[in-house]
Residue, then its C-alpha position, 0 to 999 in steps of 0.5 A: x460407481x457404487x455397488x447399487x449401480x453395478x448391480x443393475x449392469x446386464x449380465x452376459x449370457x453363457x452362450x455367445x455367438x462365435x462371431x461376437x466373441x473376438x470383439x467381446x474379448x478385446x473389450x474385456x481385456x482392455x476393460x480388465x486391464x484398466x480395472x486392474x491398474x485402477x485397483x493398484x493406484x495407477x492411471x487406467x489410461x496409461x499402459x503397464x510398464x512391461x507392455x510391448x508398445x508395438x502390440x495391442x492388448x488383443x494381440x494374443x488372439x489369433x484370428x486364424x486359430x478357432x481355439x484361440x478365439x474360443x479361449x479369448x471369448x471365455x476369458x472375456x466372459x469371465x472378465x465381464x462377469x468379474x468387472x462389477x465386483x472389481x469396480x466395487x473394490x475400487x469404490x471401497x478403496x476410494x472410500x477407505x482412503x478418504x476416511x483415512x485422510x479425514x482422520x489425519x488432516x481433519x480429526x473428529x470432523x464429519x462432513x455434513x451435506x446439509x450444513x455445506x448446502x445451507x452455507x453455500x446458499x447463504x454465501x451465494x446470496x451474500x455474494x450477489x449483494x456484494x456485487x450489487x453494492x459495488x456496482x450500484x451503491x459504491x462511489x469511487x474516489x478515483x474521478x477527479x470531478x473538480x468541477x463537481x467540487x468547485x460547484x459544491x463549494x460555490x453552493x456552500x458559499x466558500x469564501x475567497x481567502x487571501x494567499x499565504x507564503x509558501x515557507x516561514x523561517x522564524x529567528x529570534x530578534x537580534x535587537x532584543x537581548x536573549x539569555x543565550x546570546x553571549x554563549x560560545x558557538x561551537x565552530x564545528x557546528x557552524x561549519x556543519x551548518x554550511x552545506x557547500x564546502x566551496x567558497x562562494x559569494x553567498x553566506x559570507x558573514x556566516x563563513x567568516x564566523x565559521x573560520x574564526x577562533x570563537x563566535x558568540x551565538x548572538x553574532x552567529x544568529x544575526x549573520x545567518x539572518x542577514x545571509x538568508x535575507x540576502x540570498x532569498x531574492x537572488x533565488x527568485x523568491x519574494x520575501x517579507x520580513x516582520x516582527x511578532x507582536x511582542x517583538x521577540x521574533x523575526x518572521x521571514x515569509x518566503x513566497x514563490x509567486x512569479x510564474x517566470x521563476x516557476x518556469x525556470x525551476x520546472x525546466x531546470x529540474x525537468x519536471x513533468x506536468x499533466x496535459x489539459x483534457x481539452x488538448x487531448x480532444x483537440x489532438x484527436x485522442x478519444x477518451x471516455x470521460x466516464x472511464x476512471x482509467x482515462x486520464x490526460x498524459x504527462x509531458x516534460x514541462x517546456x515552452x518549446x512544446x507550446x511553440x511546436x503546437x501553435x501552428x498545428x492545433x487551434x487554440x494553443x497560444x500559451x502554456x495554460x492551453x497545454x499544461x494543466x492549471x491548478x486554481x486551488x492555492x492561486x486565484x488566477x491559477x498556476x501550473x505549480x501546486x502549493x506543495x510544488x512551490x514549498x518543495x522548491x523553496x525548501x530544496x533551494x534553501x537546503x542546498x545552501x545551509x542545513x535548516x535542521x542543524x540551525x534549529x538544533x543549535x538555536x540559530x533558527x527558532x523554527x521553520x514550517x510550510x504555511x497553510x494556504x487559507x484559500x485552499x483550507x477554506x475550500x476544503x473546509x467548505x466542500x468536505x468538512x462542513x455540516x452539510x456534507x453529512x447528508x452526502x451519502x456517496x461518501x466521496x472524498x476530494x482525494x485529488x485536492x488533498x494530493x494537490x495540497x498535502x501531497x501524495x502520502x496524506x492523500x493515499x492515507x485518506x484514500x485507504x481509510x475512505x475506501x475501507x470504511x465504504x467497503x465495510x458498509x457492504x458487510x453491514x446488511x449481512x452482519x445485521x442479518x446474521x446477528x438477528x438470526x443468532x438472536x432468534x436461534x434461541x427460539x429454535x431449540x431443535x435446530x439451534x446448533x445447526x443454525x449457528x454453525x451455518x451462520x459461522x461457516x457462511x459468514x466466515x467464507x463471506x469475510x474471506x472473499x470480501x477481504x480478498x476482493x477489497x484488497x484487489x480493488x484497492x490495489x487497482x485504485x493505488x495503481x491508478x493514483x500512481x499513474x494519474x499522479x505520475x508517482x512512478x518517477x518520484x523526486x528524490x530530495x537530498x537531505x541537508x543533514x547528509x554527511x560526507x566528503x567531496x568526491x568526483x561524481x559517478x555520473x559526471x566526473x567533472x563535478x564534485x558531490x558529497x558522498x559518504x564512505x560505503x563501509x561506514x554506511x554498511x556498518x551503521x546499517x547493521x548496527x541499527x538493525x541489531x539495536x532494533x532486534x535487541x529491543x524487539x527481543x526485550x519487548x518479547x521477554x517483557x510480554x512473556x513475563x506479563x503472561x507468566x504473572x497473569x497466566x494470560x487472563x485478560x482481567x482489568x489489572x492485566x489489561x492496564x499493565x499490558x497497556x502501560x507496558x506497551x506505551x512505555x516501550x513505545x515512548x522509549x523506542x521512538x527517539x531511539x528509532x529517530x537517532x538510529x535512522x539519522x545515524x544511517x546517514x541517508x542521502x535522500x529524504x524518501x530513503x530516510x522516511x522509509x527506513x524510519x517507517x520500517x523500524x517503527x513498524x517492526x518494533x510496534x508489531x512486536x510491541x502491540x501484537x506479540x501478546x496475542x501469539x503466546x499460548x493461553x495457559x489459563x485453562x491449565x492454571x484453573 
């Protein structure tokens, strides 16, 4: 309460009836005690530390003693008379403390109620627009809507392209003389090429050359080509071998086109497949198709599931009746996607020989997964065509991208699309703010006030918008992780992993390749140290740039900084790859994550450290 409020309080009469004095005495004593504790900064509702917990505050009044009652009444009258002044003291102390804290934490700032009220009204209006945008005009990429995309592809006349191989390995033609055919092949590289140290009936020609004293590269290349060509059909893959037009190279096209072989690898690796949507309906599971979070579950792939459901569910006779079928890369459909078949082929080859080592030594010219012309034609027609410009829903076929390119690429496009669509929500508020700032030059009287309102209001809007879209994308991320069953990713082993054969920790009857844990720790520390040294080197170079140009971003300073950033990036990129290979990661996902963290840490310092240095251009000027 302020002073104006206390002045209106009724003043007690000098003459009170004796019967009312005990009641007024208790009220006054309690009120006075609270006021004193509030003035001293304590909680008014808590009793004083020296108070007797067994006695109340009016326990000093003896009802049988008239003098005690009269004395208490007079004390009560005095307390009530002094109460407004004490309340004024409390209010003055509060205002004095508020000004003190304002000088400490916000020096030079004075609160302006009109500025806060005007900005709050603008923020409230913008929040209503953001809610309206995300409720009515924003289309999420969560729904698969595969039927919608296929219908759109049919309307656009997407052609039905032919199928393509899953993996291609390119060799130099042994029948054509090459410049390096007579070079001596190091025996240690041939031994490193073979992943397994156990003698088998596979890669017999290459093993014999690895045990010889000397081997020419041309002979090693021919032996490897013959061994690979002999191994692939045993693994269940369809192989086509042909020469290029100039007869300089031999192309080995590997395709996993047999559903029986796919079934074998899926059941051997205990892969999970998504159930058909129609199966959930037949099982009596009610799912609202309009809800994005509603999706069929995942089940371990097994033909036994089909046999068990046959007697109980009508219409379940084959595997496609239970598990989802993908029709992007195969015209007739398959439970496997193109990325699944490519991973199976690569994993099987990597378990026998190291493709990267073969490529580095020149035994293999190249190897790569081949684009499926059917899927590319479909994506080009429904997503990258000129007619898609008029689709203002800006929906993306995220699920098709995931089925073809994998989850890493799909998440990139999901984030980019979501962020761009979220920026559209700020478009109208930004246009209004720019228009008002341009029009403020015609309002000389309140120009500064209008600019401050726009700056404060739009700053609050951007903060709330950023927090909101972060939460929304985290929801999308969790949805995709659950929908794509990514919480249990497959860990593909790297053929480049080096180690000796030791007993497995899981099954002691089996041998597995394991590296020395001490060596792995030391290489990890060394890699971290090198990365830190390079970051410090970049920081020193940027500090030198700041010293020379005094932080002034003129054209010359900008060009020098850009060149410096690019030079350090080019230098560190191969070093980061070398350090990651030196760490000898066993699984591909660990290798990629380690490379990403090194690159991120270095590039953050390289690109943005200049913006954290203080600007001393004003002092120089």
